[in-house]
N, C-alpha and C positions, 0 to 999 in steps of 0.2 A: 388250643392257644397252646400247652405239650407238645399233643404232637407235633404242630411244627417248627415249634424248636426241635426235635427230637429227627424232622425230615433234614433241620436249618444242618444238626449236628454231622448226619451221618455223611454232607453234601460236601462236609468242609472237610472229614477222615476221608473220600476217597478222593478228591483236590489234592492233599496230603500226599497219600499213598504215592498215585499219582507223579506226581510234582518230585517227592525221593525219585522213584523206578525212576522216572525223565533222569535227573540227575545222576543217580544211579551209572547206567546204561552210558551217559557221555563221557563220566569217566573212567568207564572200563572201554569204551575206542580209544580216549586219549592214553592209556595203556598203552590198548597196541600196536596206535601208532609211535608213542615212543618207542618199542621196542624193535618195529622194525625197520624204524630208522639209523637205531641202537646197530644192529644186526651189517645193517648197508653202510654205515658206517666203519663199521669194523673187519669189514671183509675187502673195503676199498683201503683203509689205511691203517688198519692196526689196532692193536686194542685204547682201547677213549681214554681222553685221560680225566678222575674224577670228574672235571667242571665242567666238561662237556655236558660228557652222564646225569648232570643236576639240571645242565641250562636245559636238557633234553626234557627230564621226569618234569621239568615246572612248565617247557611250555602248553602254548596254545594248541590247541587241534588244528588251528590254520595256519599258525605260525611253522609247523610238523611240517603239512602239506607244505607250504610253499618252499623248506630246505630240501624236502626230498627232491623236488625237482633238478636245486641245483647238485647233487648228488654225482649226476654222471658231469659236471664239467668243470667240476671244484680239483682242485689240487692237495689241498688241505682240509681240515677237519674246523678249521674258520672258516673259511670262504661257504662253507656251506651256514653255519650258522651265525655270518656278519648281523648286523645292522643296515 
């Protein structure tokens, strides 16, 4: 029985490490996507207002990708990130 408990403990630890790794990779991807979108917006519209930067930093990966698709057609930052 003790061996089985040890086996379960190792499996839980492994699952926890995998979950942490996945979350870290997702967070890193979102940071890179936000940085890229900030660069695109800055190149097109000039320096970003703090509220736009904050909104990009807090956005989901899905939102960032959707907003990036709007950049070529937008005339302002607000048109890119409007809901």
